[in-house]
C-alpha positions as CSV (number, residue, x, y, z in Angstrom):
1,P,99.2,108.4,114.4
2,F,101.4,105.3,114.3
3,Q,104.3,104.9,112.2
4,T,106.6,102.2,110.6
5,E,110.1,102.1,112.0
6,S,111.5,105.6,111.3
7,I,110.0,109.0,109.8
8,P,109.4,108.1,106.3
9,S,111.9,109.7,103.9
10,T,112.4,106.7,101.6
11,P,110.0,105.2,99.1
12,G,109.7,102.0,101.3
13,D,108.7,103.9,104.5
14,F,105.0,104.3,105.4
15,V,102.8,105.8,108.2
16,L,100.0,103.5,109.3
17,D,97.2,105.9,109.4
18,S,93.7,105.3,111.2
19,G,92.1,108.6,110.0
20,C,92.8,108.6,106.2
21,T,90.4,107.3,103.9
22,H,92.8,106.5,100.9
23,S,96.4,105.2,101.2
24,M,98.5,107.6,99.3
25,V,102.4,107.8,98.1
26,A,104.8,110.3,97.4
27,Y,106.6,108.0,95.1
28,R,104.8,107.1,91.6
29,E,107.3,104.0,91.2
30,L,105.6,102.4,94.0
31,L,102.4,102.0,92.1
32,S,101.5,99.8,89.2
33,D,98.4,100.0,87.0
34,M,98.4,103.8,86.9
35,Q,95.0,105.4,86.0
36,P,94.1,109.1,85.9
37,C,91.8,110.6,88.4
38,S,91.0,113.8,90.1
39,V,90.5,113.2,93.8
40,T,90.8,116.2,96.4
41,V,92.6,115.2,99.7
42,T,91.9,117.3,102.7
43,F,94.5,116.8,105.5
44,G,93.8,117.4,109.2
45,N,95.2,120.7,109.1
46,G,92.8,121.9,106.7
47,N,95.2,121.9,103.6
48,F,94.1,120.3,100.6
49,V,95.7,118.8,97.3
50,T,94.5,117.2,94.1
51,S,95.8,113.8,93.2
52,N,95.5,113.3,89.4
53,E,96.8,109.5,89.4
54,R,96.1,106.5,91.3
55,G,97.3,102.9,91.1
56,T,98.0,99.4,93.0
57,L,100.3,99.1,95.8
58,R,101.7,95.8,96.8
59,V,102.0,95.6,100.7
60,V,103.6,92.1,101.1
61,T,100.8,89.7,100.6
62,L,98.0,92.5,99.9
63,M,97.2,94.5,97.0
64,L,95.8,97.8,97.6
65,H,93.9,99.4,94.5
66,G,93.1,103.0,94.2
67,V,96.3,104.2,96.1
68,L,96.6,107.9,95.4
69,F,99.7,109.4,94.0
70,V,100.2,112.9,95.6
71,V,103.0,115.2,94.5
72,G,105.0,116.6,97.5
73,L,103.3,114.4,100.0
74,Q,105.8,114.4,103.0
75,R,105.0,110.9,104.2
76,N,103.7,107.6,102.3
77,L,100.2,106.6,104.2
78,L,98.6,103.3,104.7
79,S,95.1,103.7,105.3
80,E,93.9,101.2,108.0
81,T,90.3,101.3,106.6
82,Q,91.7,100.4,103.1
83,L,93.9,97.7,104.6
84,I,90.9,96.1,106.7
85,S,88.8,96.2,103.4
86,C,91.4,94.1,101.6
87,G,91.2,91.4,104.2
88,A,93.9,92.4,106.9
89,S,93.1,92.7,110.6
90,I,94.9,95.4,112.8
91,H,95.8,94.4,116.4
92,A,96.9,97.1,119.1
93,T,99.8,96.5,121.2
94,S,101.5,98.5,123.9
95,Q,104.1,99.6,121.6
96,G,101.9,100.3,118.4
97,R,100.0,98.0,115.9
98,Q,100.4,94.9,114.1
99,V,98.7,94.3,110.8
100,F,98.0,90.5,109.7
101,D,96.8,89.4,106.2
102,S,93.8,87.0,105.8
103,S,95.8,84.1,106.4
104,G,97.1,85.4,109.8
105,T,100.6,86.2,108.8
106,L,102.2,89.3,110.4
107,I,102.9,91.4,107.6
108,I,103.4,95.1,109.2
109,T,104.7,96.1,112.7
110,A,103.9,99.9,113.4
111,N,105.4,101.5,116.3
112,N,103.8,104.2,118.3
113,H,105.3,107.7,117.2
114,T,105.6,110.4,119.9
């Protein structure tokens, strides 16, 4: 996976994930317009958890709707699929990924994580 500058440990740190369907956060305060939901999230290791709330996350100039709040999530995850569906484009570089909004403005730089 690709991650932003450091291993997420604060509300503003995210991992850019090409494998997740939904963006997910561990910090409820990052979301607005909260709504109840019941979505089972299955992780790559086979573990699963149910999210009971979702909301809207502002990512610079993009508004991501339906972002899941997951209690105990170790890292905030940004879904590449969800970013693209909001009009973003993602470009691979030798160092990682760059995300551009629909106007072509660079909004996220994600470094490869080894």
